[in-house]
Structure formats: structure tokens, C-alpha cells
C-alpha positions as CSV (number, residue, x, y, z in Angstrom):
1,X,-12.9,-3.4,13.1
2,X,-13.1,-7.2,12.7
3,X,-11.2,-8.9,9.9
4,X,-14.3,-10.8,8.7
5,X,-17.3,-9.1,7.0
6,X,-20.5,-10.6,5.7
7,X,-23.2,-9.0,3.4
8,X,-26.9,-9.2,3.9
9,X,-30.1,-7.4,2.9
10,X,-32.5,-5.2,4.6
11,X,-35.1,-6.8,6.8
12,X,-37.7,-7.0,4.0
13,X,-35.6,-7.6,0.9
14,X,-36.8,-7.1,-2.6
15,X,-35.2,-7.6,-6.0
16,X,-33.3,-4.3,-5.8
17,X,-31.7,-5.1,-2.4
18,X,-30.6,-8.5,-3.6
19,X,-29.0,-6.9,-6.6
20,X,-27.2,-4.4,-4.4
21,X,-26.0,-7.2,-2.2
22,X,-24.6,-9.1,-5.3
23,X,-22.8,-5.9,-6.5
24,X,-21.1,-5.5,-3.1
25,X,-20.2,-9.2,-2.9
26,X,-18.7,-9.1,-6.4
27,X,-16.6,-6.1,-5.7
28,X,-15.5,-6.9,-2.2
29,X,-15.5,-10.7,-2.2
30,X,-17.5,-11.0,1.0
31,X,-20.2,-13.8,1.2
32,X,-23.9,-13.0,1.1
33,X,-25.9,-14.4,4.0
34,X,-29.7,-14.6,3.9
35,X,-31.3,-12.3,6.5
36,X,-34.0,-14.7,7.6
37,X,-35.6,-12.1,9.8
38,X,-32.6,-11.9,12.1
39,X,-31.4,-8.7,13.6
40,X,-28.1,-7.3,12.5
41,X,-26.8,-7.7,16.1
42,X,-27.7,-11.3,16.1
43,X,-26.0,-11.9,12.8
44,X,-22.9,-10.1,14.1
45,X,-22.8,-12.5,17.0
46,X,-23.6,-15.7,15.1
47,X,-21.0,-15.1,12.4
48,X,-18.5,-13.1,14.5
49,X,-18.4,-10.6,11.7
50,X,-19.1,-7.0,10.7
51,X,-22.2,-6.7,8.6
52,X,-22.7,-4.7,5.4
53,X,-26.4,-4.3,4.8
54,X,-27.8,-3.6,1.3
55,X,-30.8,-1.5,1.9
56,X,-33.4,-0.1,-0.5
57,X,-31.4,3.0,-1.3
58,X,-28.0,2.7,0.4
59,X,-25.5,0.5,2.0
60,X,-25.0,0.5,5.8
61,X,-22.0,-0.9,7.6
62,X,-22.4,-2.3,11.1
63,X,-19.2,-2.9,13.0
64,X,-18.7,-4.3,16.5
65,X,-19.6,-1.7,19.2
66,X,-21.3,0.7,16.9
67,X,-24.4,2.6,18.2
68,X,-25.2,3.7,14.6
69,X,-24.2,2.3,11.2
70,X,-21.8,3.9,8.8
71,X,-23.4,5.1,5.6
72,X,-22.6,7.7,2.9
73,X,-24.0,11.2,3.3
74,X,-22.4,14.4,1.9
75,X,-22.4,15.8,5.5
76,X,-20.9,19.2,5.7
77,X,-20.1,19.3,1.9
78,X,-23.7,20.3,1.1
79,X,-23.9,23.4,3.3
80,X,-20.3,24.3,2.5
81,X,-21.1,24.3,-1.2
82,X,-24.2,26.5,-0.5
83,X,-22.0,29.0,1.3
84,X,-19.5,29.0,-1.6
85,X,-22.4,29.6,-4.1
86,X,-23.4,32.6,-2.0
87,X,-19.9,34.0,-2.4
88,X,-18.4,32.9,1.0
89,X,-15.0,31.4,1.4
90,X,-14.1,27.9,2.5
91,X,-11.0,27.3,4.8
92,X,-9.8,24.2,2.8
93,X,-10.0,26.1,-0.5
94,X,-8.1,29.0,1.0
95,X,-5.4,26.7,2.6
96,X,-4.8,24.9,-0.7
97,X,-5.2,28.0,-2.9
98,X,-7.4,25.8,-5.1
99,X,-8.8,27.0,-8.3
100,X,-10.3,25.7,-11.5
101,X,-8.3,23.1,-13.4
102,X,-6.2,22.1,-10.3
103,X,-5.5,18.5,-9.4
104,X,-6.3,17.5,-5.8
105,X,-5.2,14.2,-4.1
106,X,-7.1,13.5,-0.8
107,X,-5.0,11.0,1.1
108,X,-7.7,10.4,3.8
109,X,-11.0,10.3,2.0
110,X,-13.3,9.3,4.8
111,X,-16.9,10.3,3.7
112,X,-15.4,12.6,1.1
113,X,-16.8,15.9,2.3
114,X,-13.6,17.8,1.7
115,X,-13.1,16.1,-1.7
116,X,-16.6,17.1,-2.8
117,X,-15.9,20.7,-2.0
118,X,-12.5,20.6,-3.8
119,X,-14.1,18.9,-6.7
120,X,-16.6,21.7,-7.2
121,X,-13.9,24.4,-7.1
122,X,-11.5,22.7,-9.5
123,X,-14.3,22.0,-12.0
124,X,-14.6,19.9,-15.1
125,X,-10.9,20.5,-16.1
126,X,-9.6,19.5,-12.7
127,X,-9.0,16.0,-11.2
128,X,-10.0,15.0,-7.7
129,X,-9.0,11.6,-6.3
130,X,-9.5,10.3,-2.8
131,X,-7.7,7.4,-1.1
132,X,-9.4,5.1,1.5
133,X,-7.4,2.3,3.1
134,X,-10.4,0.3,4.2
135,X,-12.0,-1.6,1.3
136,X,-15.5,-1.7,2.7
137,X,-15.5,2.1,3.5
138,X,-14.0,2.8,0.0
139,X,-16.8,0.8,-1.6
140,X,-19.5,2.4,0.5
141,X,-18.3,6.0,-0.3
142,X,-17.7,5.3,-4.0
143,X,-21.2,3.9,-4.4
144,X,-22.7,6.7,-2.3
145,X,-21.0,9.4,-4.4
146,X,-22.8,8.0,-7.5
147,X,-26.1,7.1,-5.9
148,X,-26.9,9.8,-3.3
149,X,-29.9,11.9,-4.3
150,X,-28.4,15.3,-4.3
151,X,-30.7,18.2,-3.8
152,X,-28.9,20.7,-6.0
153,X,-26.9,20.5,-9.2
154,X,-23.6,21.8,-7.8
155,X,-23.5,19.0,-5.2
156,X,-24.4,16.3,-7.7
157,X,-21.8,17.4,-10.2
158,X,-19.1,17.6,-7.6
159,X,-19.8,14.2,-6.2
160,X,-19.8,12.6,-9.6
161,X,-16.3,13.9,-10.3
162,X,-14.6,12.5,-7.1
163,X,-12.7,9.3,-8.0
164,X,-12.2,6.8,-5.2
165,X,-9.3,4.5,-4.9
166,X,-8.8,1.8,-2.3
167,X,-5.2,2.2,-1.2
168,X,-3.0,3.0,1.8
169,X,-1.8,6.6,1.4
170,X,2.0,6.2,1.6
171,X,1.9,3.2,-0.7
172,X,0.0,5.2,-3.3
173,X,2.2,8.3,-2.9
174,X,5.3,6.2,-3.4
175,X,4.1,5.3,-6.9
176,X,3.3,8.9,-8.0
177,X,5.8,11.0,-10.0
178,X,7.4,14.1,-8.5
179,X,5.2,17.1,-8.5
180,X,2.3,15.2,-10.1
181,X,-0.6,16.7,-8.0
182,X,-1.1,20.4,-7.4
183,X,-2.4,19.9,-3.8
184,X,-2.0,16.8,-1.6
185,X,-4.4,16.8,1.3
186,X,-4.1,14.9,4.6
187,X,-6.8,14.8,7.3
188,X,-5.7,12.1,9.8
189,X,-8.4,11.1,12.2
190,X,-8.0,13.3,15.2
191,X,-6.2,11.5,18.1
192,X,-8.6,13.2,20.5
193,X,-12.1,13.2,19.1
194,X,-14.1,16.4,18.8
195,X,-17.2,15.4,20.8
196,X,-19.6,17.7,18.8
197,X,-18.7,15.8,15.6
198,X,-21.1,12.9,16.3
199,X,-21.7,12.3,12.6
200,X,-18.2,11.0,12.2
201,X,-18.3,8.6,15.2
202,X,-19.2,5.6,13.0
203,X,-16.3,6.4,10.6
204,X,-13.9,6.5,13.6
205,X,-15.1,3.0,14.5
206,X,-15.0,1.6,11.0
207,X,-12.1,3.0,9.0
208,X,-8.3,2.6,9.0
209,X,-6.7,5.3,11.1
210,X,-3.0,6.1,11.2
211,X,-1.0,9.0,12.5
212,X,0.9,11.5,10.4
213,X,4.6,10.4,9.9
214,X,7.8,11.8,8.6
215,X,7.6,9.3,5.6
216,X,4.1,10.4,4.8
217,X,4.9,14.1,4.8
218,X,8.1,13.5,2.8
219,X,6.2,11.6,0.1
220,X,3.3,14.1,0.1
221,X,5.7,17.0,-0.4
222,X,7.6,15.2,-3.2
223,X,4.4,14.5,-5.0
224,X,2.8,18.0,-4.5
225,X,3.3,20.6,-7.2
226,X,2.1,23.5,-5.0
227,X,1.1,22.6,-1.4
228,X,0.6,19.9,1.1
229,X,-2.4,20.8,3.3
230,X,-3.0,19.2,6.7
231,X,-6.1,19.4,8.8
232,X,-5.9,18.7,12.5
233,X,-7.2,19.8,15.9
234,X,-6.3,23.3,17.0
235,X,-4.1,21.9,19.8
236,X,-2.3,19.4,17.7
237,X,1.5,19.6,17.6
238,X,1.7,18.5,13.9
239,X,1.8,22.1,12.6
240,X,4.9,22.9,14.6
241,X,6.4,19.4,14.2
242,X,6.5,19.8,10.4
243,X,7.1,23.5,10.3
244,X,3.9,24.3,8.5
245,X,2.3,27.7,7.9
246,X,-0.9,27.7,9.8
247,X,-4.4,29.1,9.2
248,X,-5.7,30.2,12.6
249,X,-9.4,29.8,12.7
250,X,-10.8,31.5,15.9
251,X,-13.6,29.7,17.7
252,X,-13.1,26.5,15.7
253,X,-11.6,23.2,16.9
254,X,-9.7,22.3,13.8
255,X,-7.1,24.2,11.9
256,X,-5.3,23.9,8.5
257,X,-1.6,24.0,8.0
258,X,0.4,23.8,4.8
259,X,3.8,23.4,3.2
260,X,4.4,25.3,0.0
261,X,6.8,24.8,-2.9
């Protein structure tokens, strides 16, 4: 991702898109550039910058080399919640032993699918906070969680309760008290992409991605009150590297591991 970002409007801007552009500029500090009927690709080339587009109902981030823009959508959270409402289980909830009233710290928020599911389970008395190291992605997801037109109440309620903080994970953890979060969750971007997960390709191209480290795990375990939960590919060595208990999930390409108090 380039270090420079500009903000513009949709191709046919109106008062609402201008307002959304101003909100983004105020929060992120990026300049607003008039669209003037130019394509996003042309603007990327002319300004040598990534482009955040304020559309009629959402923001879209275009980074160099992207085939499709990054925008907020609850993705898998919607159908996972529908399964939970039908009485089915969810692997993240099982791995964290999450229940109503828990506190859940997501160190790698991404598009917040896991946090939305956790938010629903922990309910009104719980606290769900997600960290995103990239400021533009953090803004895009925070705004999307509040503005996305949810199709059912459980999804809307869960999205509204996810708090988004722009921060690098280890830096945030270092400032948290011992055992201050029931579950600390880490989902580092898989080093080898899962090709079927095409919805996450724009996020892979836009966000900040770091590998799991000893320091990260040490801080996460210090901060957790019950479990540190890690999600990674089925063939990853992180589960054995950090001596985690592992949830084997047959016929799936990602597994969960955890360290318990």
C-alpha cells in the first residue's frame, strides 16, 4: 500500500457524497480531490496515491494493483449468525468458550466478521473491541459497522456493539493491565492465501499484515483472563510453535488453537 492517500467522490457526486468525503477527510487528514469525471485509475496515476472514494452509501478504497476495491461488508458474519440463531455452534465461540458478559479483544480486526459474531454472543453486558493497524481500513470498517443496512436485528445489534480502535496490536497490548480481557483473539493474515477466499483479497492488498511473534503471544497471554485464541491455516506451524491446544476442523482450511489460563 502506498504511503499517500487521497479522497474523492463517486463519479456523479451529490450533497451526501460530498458530506461523506468531508467526514473522511476530517478523521483521516487526507485531502479531498474533485473527481472531475476522471476514473479512479487515472487519479491513482496522476496523484501517485491510493484513492478512498465516498460513494452514495459506502466508502471504497482503491489501492495500487487492486482488481476490486475494499469496502465494508459483514461477509461470513451474517450467515454464521443465522446458523447460531438456528442452534448451531461456531468454531470461534467454541475455541474461546465465549459466553454472555465476556470481554473480547480482537487484535486483527480486518473486516470484523469474527468480532461481529463474538459481539452477538457476549451481548449487551459484554465488551468487544477490535484493533486495526491501518488507519484507512480502521475508518472504513468503523463507519461500515454503523452504516451497513443489516437485514436482521441480531446482525445490526452485534455490529453496533463492536468498538474499533486504530492501533498496532502489540503496542495496544503493552498498555493493557494483566488479565484485563477474557479472550484475546489473533487472526494474522495467512502467509499462504486460501484461494477460495476471494472476498478477502482486497483486504490482503490494503491492510497492515504482520506475522505472529513471541512478543505478541507473550503480551496476549499476559492480558488474557481466560484464553488466547489464534486462527491460522490447517498446515501452519504456529499451533505447535506456541504449544497451543488445537481445534481440528476436518475438511476446512483454517483451524483454531488456544492457550488457557
